[in-house]
Structure formats: structure tokens, C-alpha cells
C-alpha positions as CSV (number, residue, x, y, z in Angstrom):
1,X,104.5,142.0,94.7
2,X,108.0,142.8,95.7
3,X,108.9,145.0,98.2
4,X,109.6,148.4,96.7
5,X,111.4,151.3,98.8
6,X,111.1,154.2,96.2
7,X,108.6,155.1,93.5
8,X,110.0,154.9,89.9
9,X,108.4,156.5,87.1
10,X,106.6,153.6,85.8
11,X,104.3,153.7,88.9
12,X,103.5,157.4,88.4
13,X,99.7,157.7,87.7
14,X,99.5,159.8,84.7
15,X,96.2,161.3,85.6
16,X,96.3,163.5,88.8
17,X,93.1,164.7,90.4
18,X,91.8,167.8,89.7
19,X,92.8,170.4,92.4
20,X,89.0,171.2,92.9
21,X,88.3,167.5,93.8
22,X,88.1,167.4,97.3
23,X,88.5,164.4,99.4
24,X,85.9,164.2,102.1
25,X,85.2,161.4,104.7
26,X,82.3,159.2,104.8
27,X,82.1,159.5,108.7
28,X,80.8,163.0,107.9
29,X,76.9,162.8,107.9
30,X,76.7,165.0,104.7
31,X,78.7,162.2,102.8
32,X,77.4,159.2,104.5
33,X,76.7,156.4,102.1
34,X,73.2,154.9,102.4
35,X,72.8,151.7,104.6
36,X,70.2,149.4,103.4
37,X,68.7,146.4,105.7
38,X,68.5,143.7,103.1
39,X,66.6,141.5,105.7
40,X,63.5,143.8,105.4
41,X,63.2,143.1,101.7
42,X,62.0,139.4,102.6
43,X,59.9,140.9,105.5
44,X,56.2,139.9,106.0
45,X,55.6,143.5,107.6
46,X,54.1,145.5,104.5
47,X,55.1,148.8,106.4
48,X,58.9,147.8,106.8
49,X,58.9,146.4,103.3
50,X,57.5,149.6,101.7
51,X,59.9,151.5,103.9
52,X,63.0,149.6,102.7
53,X,61.9,149.8,99.1
54,X,61.5,153.5,99.2
55,X,65.1,153.6,100.8
56,X,66.5,151.3,98.3
57,X,64.9,153.4,95.4
58,X,66.5,156.5,96.8
59,X,70.1,154.7,97.3
60,X,70.1,153.6,93.6
61,X,68.9,156.9,92.1
62,X,71.1,159.5,94.1
63,X,74.1,157.4,94.9
64,X,74.5,154.1,93.0
65,X,76.6,153.2,96.1
66,X,75.3,151.5,99.3
67,X,76.2,149.4,102.3
68,X,74.2,145.9,103.0
69,X,73.7,144.9,106.5
70,X,71.8,142.0,108.0
71,X,72.8,140.2,104.6
72,X,72.8,136.7,106.5
73,X,76.2,135.9,105.4
74,X,78.0,134.5,108.2
75,X,80.9,136.5,109.5
76,X,82.8,133.1,109.6
77,X,82.2,132.6,105.7
78,X,83.2,136.1,105.0
79,X,86.5,136.2,107.3
80,X,87.6,132.8,105.7
81,X,87.5,134.3,102.3
82,X,89.6,137.4,103.1
83,X,92.1,135.0,104.7
84,X,91.9,132.7,101.7
85,X,92.9,135.8,99.5
86,X,95.5,136.4,101.9
87,X,97.2,133.3,102.0
88,X,97.2,133.2,97.9
89,X,99.1,136.5,97.9
90,X,101.5,135.3,100.5
91,X,102.6,132.3,98.4
92,X,105.8,132.4,96.7
93,X,106.2,134.2,93.4
94,X,107.0,131.0,91.6
95,X,103.9,129.2,93.0
96,X,101.6,132.1,91.7
97,X,103.2,132.3,88.1
98,X,101.2,129.0,87.6
99,X,98.0,131.3,87.5
100,X,99.4,134.2,85.8
101,X,97.2,135.8,83.0
102,X,95.3,139.0,83.2
103,X,95.2,139.5,79.5
104,X,91.8,138.3,79.0
105,X,88.7,138.7,81.2
106,X,87.3,135.3,79.9
107,X,90.3,133.3,81.2
108,X,89.1,131.1,84.0
109,X,91.8,131.8,86.4
110,X,94.4,134.7,86.1
111,X,96.5,136.5,88.6
112,X,99.2,139.2,88.1
113,X,100.9,142.2,89.6
114,X,102.0,145.6,88.4
115,X,99.1,145.3,85.9
116,X,99.7,147.8,83.0
117,X,97.2,150.8,82.4
118,X,97.6,153.5,79.8
119,X,96.2,157.2,79.4
120,X,96.7,159.4,76.5
121,X,99.4,157.3,75.4
122,X,101.5,156.9,78.7
123,X,101.5,153.7,80.4
124,X,101.8,153.3,84.2
125,X,101.5,150.3,86.7
126,X,99.1,149.8,89.1
127,X,100.1,149.5,92.8
128,X,98.1,146.4,93.3
129,X,98.3,142.4,92.8
130,X,95.2,140.8,91.9
131,X,93.6,137.2,91.4
132,X,90.7,137.0,89.1
133,X,88.1,133.7,88.6
134,X,85.3,133.0,86.8
135,X,82.9,131.8,89.2
136,X,79.4,131.5,87.4
137,X,77.8,129.7,85.4
138,X,80.7,127.4,85.9
139,X,83.1,127.5,89.1
140,X,86.7,127.8,88.6
141,X,89.5,128.0,91.5
142,X,93.1,127.6,92.0
143,X,93.7,124.2,93.6
144,X,96.1,126.0,96.2
145,X,96.6,127.2,98.8
146,X,94.8,124.6,101.0
147,X,91.2,125.3,101.6
148,X,91.0,128.2,99.0
149,X,88.5,126.6,96.7
150,X,86.2,125.7,99.4
151,X,86.2,129.2,101.1
152,X,85.6,130.6,97.6
153,X,82.9,128.4,96.7
154,X,80.8,128.8,99.9
155,X,81.5,132.7,99.6
156,X,80.2,132.7,96.1
157,X,77.2,130.7,96.7
158,X,76.2,132.9,99.7
159,X,76.7,136.2,97.8
160,X,74.8,135.2,94.9
161,X,72.0,134.5,96.9
162,X,71.9,137.8,98.6
163,X,72.4,139.6,95.0
164,X,69.4,137.4,93.8
165,X,67.3,139.0,96.7
166,X,68.8,142.5,95.8
167,X,68.0,142.1,92.1
168,X,64.4,141.4,93.0
169,X,64.0,144.1,95.4
170,X,65.6,146.6,92.6
171,X,63.1,145.5,90.1
172,X,60.3,146.1,92.6
173,X,61.8,149.8,93.1
174,X,61.2,150.7,89.3
175,X,57.4,149.4,89.5
176,X,58.4,146.2,87.6
177,X,57.6,142.7,88.3
178,X,60.2,141.2,90.8
179,X,61.8,138.8,88.3
180,X,62.2,141.4,85.6
181,X,65.9,142.1,85.9
182,X,66.9,138.6,86.1
183,X,64.9,137.7,83.2
184,X,66.1,140.4,81.1
185,X,69.7,139.8,82.1
186,X,69.5,135.8,81.7
187,X,70.4,135.9,85.3
188,X,70.7,132.2,85.7
189,X,73.3,131.9,83.5
190,X,74.8,135.3,84.2
191,X,78.6,135.9,83.9
192,X,80.2,136.2,87.5
193,X,83.7,137.3,88.5
194,X,85.4,137.0,91.6
195,X,88.4,139.4,92.2
196,X,90.7,139.4,95.2
197,X,93.0,142.3,95.4
198,X,96.0,142.9,97.5
199,X,97.3,146.9,97.7
200,X,100.7,146.8,99.8
201,X,101.9,149.6,101.6
202,X,103.6,152.6,99.3
203,X,106.2,155.1,100.6
204,X,104.5,157.7,98.5
205,X,101.0,156.7,98.2
206,X,100.1,159.9,96.6
207,X,102.1,159.2,93.5
208,X,100.5,156.0,92.6
209,X,97.2,154.5,92.2
210,X,95.7,151.3,93.3
211,X,92.9,151.3,90.7
212,X,92.4,154.2,88.6
213,X,88.9,156.2,88.2
214,X,86.2,154.0,86.5
215,X,82.7,152.6,86.5
216,X,82.0,148.8,86.6
217,X,80.9,147.0,83.2
218,X,78.8,145.0,85.1
219,X,75.1,144.9,86.5
220,X,76.4,145.4,90.1
221,X,79.5,144.7,92.4
222,X,79.7,143.5,95.9
223,X,82.6,144.4,97.8
224,X,84.0,143.2,101.1
225,X,87.3,144.1,102.4
226,X,89.6,143.8,105.5
227,X,89.6,146.8,108.1
228,X,92.1,149.1,105.6
229,X,90.4,151.9,103.9
230,X,91.1,152.7,100.3
231,X,87.6,152.9,98.2
232,X,86.7,156.5,97.3
233,X,83.5,157.3,95.5
234,X,83.1,160.4,93.1
235,X,80.0,162.4,94.0
236,X,79.3,166.0,93.4
237,X,82.7,166.9,92.5
238,X,84.1,165.3,95.7
239,X,86.0,161.8,96.2
240,X,84.4,160.3,99.3
241,X,86.8,158.3,101.4
242,X,84.6,155.4,102.5
243,X,85.2,153.7,105.9
244,X,83.0,150.4,105.8
245,X,81.1,149.0,108.6
246,X,82.5,145.5,109.7
247,X,80.8,142.6,107.7
248,X,78.9,144.7,105.6
249,X,78.9,144.4,101.8
250,X,79.3,147.6,99.8
251,X,77.3,147.5,96.6
252,X,78.1,149.6,93.5
253,X,75.8,149.7,90.7
254,X,77.2,148.9,87.0
255,X,76.9,149.9,83.7
256,X,74.4,147.4,82.7
257,X,72.3,148.6,85.2
258,X,72.4,152.1,83.9
259,X,71.6,150.9,80.5
260,X,68.7,148.6,81.8
261,X,67.0,151.6,83.5
262,X,67.9,154.0,80.5
263,X,69.8,156.0,83.3
264,X,67.4,156.4,85.9
265,X,70.0,154.5,87.9
266,X,73.5,155.4,87.2
267,X,76.7,153.5,87.6
268,X,79.1,155.9,89.6
269,X,82.9,156.5,89.2
270,X,85.1,155.2,92.0
271,X,88.7,154.3,92.5
272,X,91.1,152.8,94.9
273,X,93.9,154.7,97.0
274,X,96.8,153.1,98.8
275,X,98.7,154.3,102.2
276,X,102.1,154.1,103.5
277,X,101.2,151.8,106.6
278,X,99.0,148.7,106.0
279,X,97.9,146.2,103.2
280,X,94.3,146.3,102.1
281,X,92.9,143.3,100.9
282,X,89.5,143.6,98.9
283,X,87.1,141.2,97.3
284,X,84.7,141.9,94.5
285,X,82.0,139.9,93.3
286,X,81.2,141.1,89.7
287,X,77.6,140.0,88.5
288,X,76.9,140.4,84.7
289,X,74.1,139.2,82.4
290,X,74.7,135.9,80.4
291,X,78.0,136.5,78.0
292,X,75.8,136.2,74.9
293,X,73.0,138.7,76.1
294,X,72.2,141.9,74.5
295,X,71.2,144.4,77.2
296,X,68.9,146.9,76.5
297,X,66.6,149.4,78.5
298,X,63.3,147.7,80.0
299,X,60.8,148.2,77.5
300,X,58.3,149.0,80.5
301,X,60.4,151.8,81.7
302,X,60.5,153.7,78.1
303,X,56.8,153.3,77.7
304,X,56.0,154.7,81.1
305,X,58.1,157.8,80.7
306,X,57.6,158.1,76.8
307,X,61.3,157.8,76.0
308,X,63.9,156.5,73.5
309,X,66.8,154.7,74.6
310,X,69.9,156.7,75.3
311,X,72.1,154.0,73.6
312,X,72.7,152.7,70.3
313,X,72.3,149.0,68.7
314,X,72.8,146.6,71.6
315,X,75.9,144.6,71.6
316,X,76.5,141.2,73.7
317,X,78.0,141.5,77.0
318,X,81.1,139.8,76.1
319,X,81.8,142.6,73.4
320,X,81.1,145.2,76.1
321,X,83.8,143.7,78.2
322,X,86.1,143.6,75.2
323,X,85.7,147.3,74.8
324,X,87.1,147.9,78.2
325,X,90.4,147.4,76.6
326,X,89.8,149.7,74.0
327,X,88.6,152.4,76.4
328,X,91.4,152.1,78.9
329,X,93.4,154.5,76.9
330,X,91.1,157.4,78.1
331,X,90.1,155.7,81.2
332,X,86.5,156.2,80.3
333,X,83.6,153.7,80.4
334,X,82.6,151.8,77.5
335,X,79.3,153.5,78.2
336,X,80.8,156.7,76.2
337,X,81.3,154.4,73.3
338,X,78.0,153.0,73.0
339,X,75.8,156.0,74.2
340,X,73.9,158.0,71.4
341,X,75.5,161.5,71.1
């Protein structure tokens, strides 16, 4: 993204936060996001495991967001991934142009800046540069800068292993067999994106948005970042300004998890804001079902609670992703389109 000394109207975010949407700090104990020690999910100590499953259930049910600690991914692997993303964005505009895209989420490799959004007929540009890769079931990566592909492949391998452990743990929190969610989503052939984002400093950060309020269309997302804050989570009418613990993974539950659990666990609105001093780098691993899978509520959950599905006829996940384009006009999740009235 070229250096910008002033904000033009094309960057002005069209949807301003409501005056009663207060921003609070996650350092305040009242708004402290749950922390899950994922190593305890594989513990032989039954008391420890029971306790962490209870904590995971509460985090999923009450927050939809939490931090993972003791995930077993080395600091070196995480640092190399952040550095690789930074090096990519530091390449010349001519070099990056080779990988331009962002028109279709199913492009194997795409990058772009000044990505367009619109709301209520008014277009605006995001204060963000992004690169997006399909990394599962086939792995794709740009061949430059040097070392990028190797860093990305190792990072994706390690984070997917952790996500598998978490998927099995979440299944158990629902009273299901540990492999239930994986079977329901065809996990082995699941669609996964790796997204690297650069949010440069902005002279007037209150007038722009890095990423507008949204929920994730996925089963869940993993987020890692440098030490610059920018993630805000919407909860009980307030935006919680989240400051991550170093080397943690931030987990957000997505729309497919909300469908699978028939709204027992919900995807939660969040956004990315910018500042006027430092560049924020974030890396998102977006885990979805197989593109052809039609995600429906887990039958056991419906039977246990005597409920009907909250959603209409299921659609393939690739069609759900396509709905993202049509829903951009109102900045609403495709869940609003497929949910039964």
C-alpha cells in the first residue's frame, strides 16, 4: 500500500459505530477473554481434562472467542511466519502484482490492497493489504520471497494439528464422540485458507477501518499477530479491544460451528481497527468443511434437546462462501440469509 498522508473520501468507513458501542480494554478483568490450556486436552489426568473441557465449553458458549496457550508450536515457527508475511508485503508493487487477485475466494493465491467493500450502496476501501492462500486440501504458496513457502507450509502443518485437537475437544464438550465434528465436516478434505494481513499506520485512524464488523464463514479461525493491537470483539454492546499474550493463538468460532451446534455455540462479530503509529501484521488460518459439504446441525444435539434446525435447506460450503459477496452490501453474515425466520 502506498504511503498516504491524508484520508480521502474513498477510505472513509461508511458505517460508523453506534454512540452506545463503548470500547473497553481486555486487560480489565470484567472483559478478559478466556484462556484455554490446550495441552490439558491430551492429559492423562482425568481431573485436569474434565476441568479444561468444562472451561472450553464455557468459552465456546459464552464468548465464541478464546486464547490458546501451551499449543506446542514453537516460537521459531510462529516468528518465521510473521517475518515471511512482512517480507512479502515489503516486496515492490511490481513483484506483488504477479499475485494480484482477491476477486474469488477459490483462487489458489491472491493478494491485493485497497480492497473494496460497500454498504447500503456506498463503496469504501479497507485500510489493509492482504495475501490469501488455499493451503488445504492442496497447499499453494507464492515462490517468493525466499523462504516464504517453507515457513508457510510448516506453520500450516503445525496449526492444523492443533486445530484437530481442538475440534475433538469441542466435540466432547457437546457430549458427542470426539470425532463427531470432524466426520460432520469431512475434516480430512476440509477447505483451509491462510490469510496474511498488513494494516499500515493511518494519520486519521478513526475515519477508516482495517476490516469491518463481521463473523467468520468458517468452522473456526486461528489468529496470530505481531505485538501491535487491532482486534476488537463485540460482546454485550461493547467492543473489547484485545491485547494478545505473546505466542498465543486466538480462536474465533465461525458460522459453520454455529450451524453444527444449532446455535449452542455462536460465531461472534469482530473487526480490525488501525492506529497512527505502528504497522499491524496478522495471520489467519481459516478452517472450513469440504467445499462440497452441506453443513447441518448435529442430529444428536437436536434429538437431545427436542429442537428443530434453526436453518433452511443446507447448501454446499462453496455456495455459502459465494453468499459472502451478496451479503457485503449490508455487512451481514450469510447466516442471516439461510436462517429460518
